[in-house]
C-alpha positions as a Markdown table, in Angstrom:
| # | Residue | x | y | z |
|---|---|---|---|---|
| 1 | Unk | 313.4 | 176.8 | 229.6 |
| 2 | Unk | 310.3 | 178.6 | 228.4 |
| 3 | Unk | 310.8 | 180.8 | 225.4 |
| 4 | Unk | 310.1 | 184.5 | 225.8 |
| 5 | Unk | 308.5 | 186.3 | 222.8 |
| 6 | Unk | 309.3 | 189.9 | 222.2 |
| 7 | Unk | 307.0 | 192.5 | 220.7 |
| 8 | Unk | 307.6 | 196.1 | 219.8 |
| 9 | Unk | 304.1 | 197.4 | 220.7 |
| 10 | Unk | 304.3 | 200.1 | 223.3 |
| 11 | Unk | 301.7 | 200.0 | 226.1 |
| 12 | Unk | 301.1 | 203.4 | 227.5 |
| 13 | Unk | 300.8 | 203.6 | 231.3 |
| 14 | Unk | 297.8 | 205.5 | 232.6 |
| 15 | Unk | 297.6 | 207.1 | 236.0 |
| 16 | Unk | 295.6 | 205.5 | 238.9 |
| 17 | Unk | 292.4 | 203.8 | 238.2 |
| 18 | Unk | 291.0 | 202.8 | 241.5 |
| 19 | Unk | 288.4 | 200.4 | 241.3 |
| 20 | Unk | 286.5 | 197.8 | 243.5 |
| 21 | Unk | 284.5 | 193.8 | 244.0 |
| 22 | Unk | 283.0 | 189.7 | 244.2 |
| 23 | Unk | 283.4 | 186.0 | 245.3 |
| 24 | Unk | 286.5 | 183.9 | 244.4 |
| 25 | Unk | 285.3 | 181.2 | 242.1 |
| 26 | Unk | 287.2 | 178.4 | 240.5 |
| 27 | Unk | 288.3 | 180.3 | 237.5 |
| 28 | Unk | 291.9 | 181.6 | 237.6 |
| 29 | Unk | 294.2 | 183.1 | 235.0 |
| 30 | Unk | 297.9 | 182.2 | 235.6 |
| 31 | Unk | 300.5 | 184.8 | 234.5 |
| 32 | Unk | 303.8 | 183.8 | 233.0 |
| 33 | Unk | 303.0 | 180.1 | 233.1 |
| 34 | Unk | 305.9 | 178.3 | 235.0 |
| 35 | Unk | 308.1 | 180.2 | 237.3 |
| 36 | Unk | 311.6 | 180.8 | 235.9 |
| 37 | Unk | 314.4 | 183.3 | 236.5 |
| 38 | Unk | 315.9 | 183.9 | 233.1 |
| 39 | Unk | 315.8 | 187.5 | 231.8 |
| 40 | Unk | 313.5 | 188.0 | 228.8 |
| 41 | Unk | 314.1 | 189.7 | 225.5 |
| 42 | Unk | 317.8 | 190.0 | 226.0 |
| 43 | Unk | 317.5 | 192.4 | 228.9 |
| 44 | Unk | 320.8 | 193.0 | 230.6 |
| 45 | Unk | 319.4 | 193.1 | 234.1 |
| 46 | Unk | 318.0 | 190.0 | 235.7 |
| 47 | Unk | 314.3 | 189.8 | 236.6 |
| 48 | Unk | 313.3 | 190.9 | 240.0 |
| 49 | Unk | 310.9 | 188.1 | 240.3 |
| 50 | Unk | 307.6 | 186.6 | 238.9 |
| 51 | Unk | 304.0 | 187.6 | 239.2 |
| 52 | Unk | 300.8 | 185.6 | 238.8 |
| 53 | Unk | 297.2 | 186.9 | 238.4 |
| 54 | Unk | 294.0 | 185.0 | 239.3 |
| 55 | Unk | 290.5 | 186.2 | 238.5 |
| 56 | Unk | 287.2 | 185.0 | 240.0 |
| 57 | Unk | 285.5 | 184.5 | 236.7 |
| 58 | Unk | 286.5 | 183.7 | 233.1 |
| 59 | Unk | 283.9 | 186.1 | 231.6 |
| 60 | Unk | 282.4 | 189.4 | 232.9 |
| 61 | Unk | 279.8 | 191.7 | 231.4 |
| 62 | Unk | 280.5 | 195.3 | 230.6 |
| 63 | Unk | 280.0 | 197.3 | 233.8 |
| 64 | Unk | 280.4 | 194.2 | 235.9 |
| 65 | Unk | 282.6 | 193.5 | 239.0 |
| 66 | Unk | 285.8 | 191.6 | 238.8 |
| 67 | Unk | 288.0 | 190.3 | 241.6 |
| 68 | Unk | 291.7 | 189.9 | 240.9 |
| 69 | Unk | 294.4 | 188.2 | 243.0 |
| 70 | Unk | 298.0 | 189.2 | 242.6 |
| 71 | Unk | 301.0 | 187.0 | 243.7 |
| 72 | Unk | 304.5 | 188.4 | 243.4 |
| 73 | Unk | 307.5 | 186.2 | 244.2 |
| 74 | Unk | 310.8 | 188.1 | 244.4 |
| 75 | Unk | 314.0 | 186.5 | 243.1 |
| 76 | Unk | 316.5 | 185.0 | 245.5 |
| 77 | Unk | 319.1 | 187.4 | 244.3 |
| 78 | Unk | 316.8 | 190.5 | 244.5 |
| 79 | Unk | 318.7 | 193.7 | 245.3 |
| 80 | Unk | 317.0 | 196.4 | 247.4 |
| 81 | Unk | 314.5 | 198.5 | 245.5 |
| 82 | Unk | 315.1 | 202.1 | 246.2 |
| 83 | Unk | 311.6 | 203.4 | 245.6 |
| 84 | Unk | 307.9 | 202.3 | 245.7 |
| 85 | Unk | 306.9 | 201.1 | 242.3 |
| 86 | Unk | 303.3 | 201.0 | 241.1 |
| 87 | Unk | 301.6 | 197.9 | 239.7 |
| 88 | Unk | 300.7 | 198.3 | 236.1 |
| 89 | Unk | 297.5 | 196.5 | 235.1 |
| 90 | Unk | 296.4 | 197.1 | 231.5 |
| 91 | Unk | 293.4 | 195.5 | 229.6 |
| 92 | Unk | 294.2 | 195.1 | 225.9 |
| 93 | Unk | 291.8 | 194.4 | 223.0 |
| 94 | Unk | 292.5 | 191.7 | 220.4 |
| 95 | Unk | 294.9 | 194.0 | 218.6 |
| 96 | Unk | 296.8 | 194.5 | 221.9 |
| 97 | Unk | 295.7 | 198.1 | 222.1 |
| 98 | Unk | 295.1 | 199.6 | 225.5 |
| 99 | Unk | 291.4 | 199.9 | 226.5 |
| 100 | Unk | 291.7 | 200.8 | 230.2 |
| 101 | Unk | 294.0 | 200.5 | 233.2 |
| 102 | Unk | 293.7 | 199.6 | 236.8 |
| 103 | Unk | 297.2 | 200.7 | 238.0 |
| 104 | Unk | 297.6 | 200.8 | 241.8 |
| 105 | Unk | 300.0 | 200.7 | 244.7 |
| 106 | Unk | 300.6 | 197.2 | 246.2 |
| 107 | Unk | 299.6 | 196.9 | 249.9 |
| 108 | Unk | 303.3 | 196.0 | 250.7 |
| 109 | Unk | 305.5 | 198.9 | 249.3 |
| 110 | Unk | 308.1 | 197.5 | 246.9 |
| 111 | Unk | 310.8 | 199.4 | 248.8 |
| 112 | Unk | 310.4 | 196.9 | 251.6 |
| 113 | Unk | 310.4 | 193.8 | 249.4 |
| 114 | Unk | 313.2 | 191.2 | 250.3 |
| 115 | Unk | 314.7 | 188.3 | 248.4 |
| 116 | Unk | 312.5 | 185.2 | 248.1 |
| 117 | Unk | 309.4 | 187.0 | 249.5 |
| 118 | Unk | 305.8 | 186.2 | 248.4 |
| 119 | Unk | 303.4 | 189.2 | 248.3 |
| 120 | Unk | 299.8 | 188.2 | 247.7 |
| 121 | Unk | 296.6 | 190.4 | 247.8 |
| 122 | Unk | 293.1 | 190.7 | 246.4 |
| 123 | Unk | 291.7 | 193.7 | 244.5 |
| 124 | Unk | 288.2 | 194.5 | 243.4 |
| 125 | Unk | 287.7 | 196.5 | 240.3 |
| 126 | Unk | 285.0 | 197.3 | 237.8 |
| 127 | Unk | 284.9 | 196.7 | 234.1 |
| 128 | Unk | 284.0 | 200.0 | 232.5 |
| 129 | Unk | 281.3 | 200.4 | 229.8 |
| 130 | Unk | 284.0 | 200.2 | 227.1 |
| 131 | Unk | 282.7 | 199.7 | 223.5 |
| 132 | Unk | 284.3 | 196.3 | 223.0 |
| 133 | Unk | 283.1 | 192.7 | 223.3 |
| 134 | Unk | 285.5 | 189.8 | 223.0 |
| 135 | Unk | 288.8 | 188.6 | 224.6 |
| 136 | Unk | 290.8 | 191.0 | 226.6 |
| 137 | Unk | 294.5 | 190.4 | 227.5 |
| 138 | Unk | 295.6 | 191.3 | 231.0 |
| 139 | Unk | 299.1 | 192.9 | 231.0 |
| 140 | Unk | 301.0 | 193.5 | 234.3 |
| 141 | Unk | 304.2 | 195.1 | 235.3 |
| 142 | Unk | 305.9 | 197.4 | 237.8 |
| 143 | Unk | 306.8 | 201.0 | 237.1 |
| 144 | Unk | 308.1 | 204.2 | 238.7 |
| 145 | Unk | 305.5 | 206.9 | 238.8 |
| 146 | Unk | 308.1 | 209.6 | 238.8 |
| 147 | Unk | 310.5 | 208.4 | 236.1 |
| 148 | Unk | 308.4 | 205.9 | 234.1 |
| 149 | Unk | 311.1 | 203.2 | 234.6 |
| 150 | Unk | 309.8 | 199.7 | 234.4 |
| 151 | Unk | 311.2 | 196.7 | 236.2 |
| 152 | Unk | 312.1 | 193.4 | 234.5 |
| 153 | Unk | 310.0 | 190.4 | 235.4 |
| 154 | Unk | 310.2 | 186.8 | 234.2 |
| 155 | Unk | 307.5 | 186.1 | 231.7 |
| 156 | Unk | 306.0 | 186.8 | 228.2 |
| 157 | Unk | 306.9 | 190.4 | 227.5 |
| 158 | Unk | 304.3 | 192.1 | 225.4 |
| 159 | Unk | 306.6 | 195.1 | 224.9 |
| 160 | Unk | 308.1 | 197.7 | 227.2 |
| 161 | Unk | 308.2 | 195.3 | 230.1 |
| 162 | Unk | 304.5 | 194.7 | 230.3 |
| 163 | Unk | 303.9 | 191.0 | 230.8 |
| 164 | Unk | 301.0 | 188.8 | 229.7 |
| 165 | Unk | 298.7 | 187.9 | 232.5 |
| 166 | Unk | 296.0 | 185.8 | 230.8 |
| 167 | Unk | 292.8 | 186.5 | 228.9 |
| 168 | Unk | 289.4 | 187.6 | 230.1 |
| 169 | Unk | 286.2 | 187.4 | 228.0 |
| 170 | Unk | 284.1 | 190.6 | 227.9 |
| 171 | Unk | 280.4 | 190.2 | 227.3 |
| 172 | Unk | 277.5 | 192.6 | 226.6 |
| 173 | Unk | 275.6 | 193.9 | 229.6 |
| 174 | Unk | 272.3 | 192.2 | 230.3 |
| 175 | Unk | 269.2 | 194.4 | 230.0 |
| 176 | Unk | 268.4 | 193.8 | 233.6 |
| 177 | Unk | 271.7 | 195.3 | 234.6 |
| 178 | Unk | 270.7 | 198.8 | 233.5 |
| 179 | Unk | 269.8 | 200.7 | 236.7 |
| 180 | Unk | 267.3 | 203.5 | 236.9 |
| 181 | Unk | 267.8 | 205.7 | 240.0 |
| 182 | Unk | 264.4 | 206.6 | 241.4 |
| 183 | Unk | 263.6 | 208.8 | 244.3 |
| 184 | Unk | 265.8 | 209.5 | 247.3 |
| 185 | Unk | 269.1 | 210.2 | 245.6 |
| 186 | Unk | 271.2 | 213.4 | 245.4 |
| 187 | Unk | 273.1 | 214.5 | 242.3 |
| 188 | Unk | 276.3 | 212.7 | 241.1 |
| 189 | Unk | 279.5 | 213.9 | 242.6 |
| 190 | Unk | 283.1 | 213.3 | 241.3 |
| 191 | Unk | 286.6 | 213.7 | 242.6 |
| 192 | Unk | 289.2 | 214.0 | 239.9 |
| 193 | Unk | 292.2 | 213.2 | 242.1 |
| 194 | Unk | 290.9 | 209.8 | 243.2 |
| 195 | Unk | 288.8 | 209.3 | 240.0 |
| 196 | Unk | 285.9 | 208.4 | 242.2 |
| 197 | Unk | 282.2 | 209.1 | 241.5 |
| 198 | Unk | 279.3 | 208.6 | 243.9 |
| 199 | Unk | 275.8 | 209.5 | 244.9 |
| 200 | Unk | 274.5 | 210.2 | 248.4 |
| 201 | Unk | 271.2 | 208.8 | 249.5 |
| 202 | Unk | 268.6 | 210.4 | 251.8 |
| 203 | Unk | 266.9 | 208.3 | 254.4 |
| 204 | Unk | 265.3 | 206.1 | 251.7 |
| 205 | Unk | 266.4 | 205.7 | 248.1 |
| 206 | Unk | 265.5 | 203.2 | 245.4 |
| 207 | Unk | 266.7 | 201.8 | 242.1 |
| 208 | Unk | 264.7 | 199.9 | 239.5 |
| 209 | Unk | 265.7 | 197.5 | 236.8 |
| 210 | Unk | 264.2 | 195.2 | 234.2 |
| 211 | Unk | 262.9 | 192.0 | 235.7 |
| 212 | Unk | 265.3 | 189.2 | 234.9 |
| 213 | Unk | 262.7 | 186.5 | 235.7 |
| 214 | Unk | 265.4 | 184.7 | 237.7 |
| 215 | Unk | 267.6 | 185.0 | 240.8 |
| 216 | Unk | 270.1 | 187.8 | 240.6 |
| 217 | Unk | 273.2 | 189.1 | 242.4 |
| 218 | Unk | 273.3 | 192.7 | 243.7 |
| 219 | Unk | 276.8 | 194.3 | 244.0 |
| 220 | Unk | 277.2 | 197.3 | 246.2 |
| 221 | Unk | 280.1 | 199.5 | 247.2 |
| 222 | Unk | 279.3 | 202.3 | 249.7 |
| 223 | Unk | 280.4 | 204.2 | 252.8 |
| 224 | Unk | 278.8 | 206.6 | 255.3 |
| 225 | Unk | 279.6 | 208.8 | 258.3 |
| 226 | Unk | 278.9 | 206.7 | 261.4 |
| 227 | Unk | 281.2 | 209.1 | 263.2 |
| 228 | Unk | 278.7 | 211.9 | 262.9 |
| 229 | Unk | 275.6 | 210.1 | 264.2 |
| 230 | Unk | 274.6 | 209.1 | 267.8 |
| 231 | Unk | 275.9 | 205.6 | 268.7 |
| 232 | Unk | 278.6 | 205.7 | 266.1 |
| 233 | Unk | 277.0 | 203.4 | 263.6 |
| 234 | Unk | 274.6 | 203.4 | 260.7 |
| 235 | Unk | 272.5 | 200.6 | 259.4 |
| 236 | Unk | 271.6 | 199.9 | 255.7 |
| 237 | Unk | 268.7 | 197.7 | 254.8 |
| 238 | Unk | 268.3 | 196.2 | 251.3 |
| 239 | Unk | 264.7 | 195.6 | 250.4 |
| 240 | Unk | 263.4 | 194.1 | 247.1 |
| 241 | Unk | 259.8 | 194.9 | 246.3 |
| 242 | Unk | 259.4 | 195.9 | 249.9 |
| 243 | Unk | 260.8 | 192.7 | 251.4 |
| 244 | Unk | 263.9 | 192.8 | 253.6 |
| 245 | Unk | 266.7 | 190.8 | 251.9 |
| 246 | Unk | 269.8 | 191.8 | 253.8 |
| 247 | Unk | 271.1 | 194.5 | 256.2 |
| 248 | Unk | 274.5 | 195.9 | 257.0 |
| 249 | Unk | 276.0 | 198.0 | 259.8 |
| 250 | Unk | 278.6 | 200.7 | 259.2 |
| 251 | Unk | 281.0 | 201.4 | 262.1 |
| 252 | Unk | 283.8 | 203.1 | 260.2 |
| 253 | Unk | 284.3 | 205.4 | 257.3 |
| 254 | Unk | 286.0 | 202.8 | 255.2 |
| 255 | Unk | 284.1 | 201.8 | 252.0 |
| 256 | Unk | 282.3 | 198.5 | 252.2 |
| 257 | Unk | 281.9 | 196.1 | 249.3 |
| 258 | Unk | 278.9 | 193.7 | 249.6 |
| 259 | Unk | 277.2 | 191.1 | 247.5 |
| 260 | Unk | 273.5 | 190.4 | 248.0 |
| 261 | Unk | 271.9 | 187.3 | 246.6 |
| 262 | Unk | 268.3 | 188.1 | 245.5 |
| 263 | Unk | 266.2 | 185.0 | 245.2 |
| 264 | Unk | 263.7 | 184.6 | 242.4 |
| 265 | Unk | 260.9 | 184.7 | 244.9 |
| 266 | Unk | 261.8 | 188.4 | 245.7 |
| 267 | Unk | 261.9 | 189.6 | 242.1 |
| 268 | Unk | 258.2 | 189.8 | 241.6 |
| 269 | Unk | 256.1 | 189.4 | 238.4 |
| 270 | Unk | 256.1 | 192.9 | 237.0 |
| 271 | Unk | 258.2 | 194.1 | 234.1 |
| 272 | Unk | 260.5 | 195.9 | 236.5 |
| 273 | Unk | 261.8 | 195.2 | 240.0 |
| 274 | Unk | 262.7 | 197.8 | 242.6 |
| 275 | Unk | 265.4 | 197.7 | 245.2 |
| 276 | Unk | 264.9 | 200.0 | 248.3 |
| 277 | Unk | 267.9 | 201.2 | 250.4 |
| 278 | Unk | 266.9 | 202.3 | 253.9 |
| 279 | Unk | 269.5 | 204.1 | 256.0 |
| 280 | Unk | 269.3 | 204.9 | 259.7 |
| 281 | Unk | 270.2 | 207.3 | 261.2 |
| 282 | Unk | 270.9 | 210.1 | 258.7 |
| 283 | Unk | 272.9 | 213.2 | 259.4 |
| 284 | Unk | 273.2 | 216.8 | 258.2 |
| 285 | Unk | 276.8 | 217.9 | 257.5 |
| 286 | Unk | 276.4 | 221.5 | 258.5 |
| 287 | Unk | 275.1 | 220.4 | 262.0 |
| 288 | Unk | 278.2 | 218.3 | 262.6 |
| 289 | Unk | 280.8 | 220.7 | 261.1 |
| 290 | Unk | 280.5 | 224.4 | 261.4 |
| 291 | Unk | 282.9 | 224.9 | 258.4 |
| 292 | Unk | 280.5 | 223.4 | 255.9 |
| 293 | Unk | 277.2 | 224.8 | 254.5 |
| 294 | Unk | 275.9 | 221.5 | 253.3 |
| 295 | Unk | 272.4 | 221.3 | 254.8 |
| 296 | Unk | 271.4 | 218.1 | 253.0 |
| 297 | Unk | 270.1 | 215.2 | 255.1 |
| 298 | Unk | 272.4 | 212.4 | 254.0 |
| 299 | Unk | 272.3 | 208.6 | 254.5 |
| 300 | Unk | 275.2 | 206.8 | 252.8 |
| 301 | Unk | 277.0 | 207.3 | 249.5 |
| 302 | Unk | 277.2 | 204.6 | 246.9 |
| 303 | Unk | 280.1 | 204.3 | 244.5 |
| 304 | Unk | 278.7 | 201.2 | 242.7 |
| 305 | Unk | 275.3 | 199.5 | 242.3 |
| 306 | Unk | 275.1 | 196.6 | 239.8 |
| 307 | Unk | 272.6 | 193.8 | 239.3 |
| 308 | Unk | 273.6 | 190.7 | 237.4 |
| 309 | Unk | 271.1 | 187.9 | 236.7 |
| 310 | Unk | 272.2 | 184.4 | 237.7 |
């Protein structure tokens, strides 16, 4: 049987950190190693199951996107959970101190979990611009938002029922990843309840970045209001140095996450490169809703724009 190590360090649980992002690659971080049902650290209650985490990349730059897959397997003897627990996801530095969190609700509420069930899902998130470079431990658990109670899982308990989920290497951000928002953008907006920040575009907006002299990947997360325009859809064109690279169609208000491969032939020869975002059609909120005085002509709103050289 695998040995479970106990530590006294307490990992504080933050509130919701919604995040978003990219392709599943070969890299994966397995949580808890082998599956086993023994209770850890002398806990009196049996574990409710196991959890494994996979990531799409072993290293990620600060500010970069990260895709995580979660796989919960409930114990055969699981008793009904009487409430919906949140998933605790903490990123710890090399001293096991909390840097940031990505806590969230699983897509299948825990109150509906049954014995022997497998719950798998993928989640996009973003590494913040945290002042740290090096290995980051991913800790995972389940907790009650109302009482703070945490459930016992089978695995390596880092303390307070937060379990080791593997290691991710954080690297400095490349110079070409620093974005300069040029014309066509409105001011930043922020919602404290959802912890979301965004910027609306007008009909045309652009960002520029230092030329990486290589192919690059552009990561975008955005939404619009196709319900407020004729035809019920909006199109978004991505142009690099004026050349059309890719286009998208929005038919719902749900945020879209997209990855755009930018070939080296589009980057150009200058010191900087420019990405143009063309939206059609636009809309004016006050013309569609008499209860608002917002007279801006809006295209779509971007939550995330990031360029990473390949």
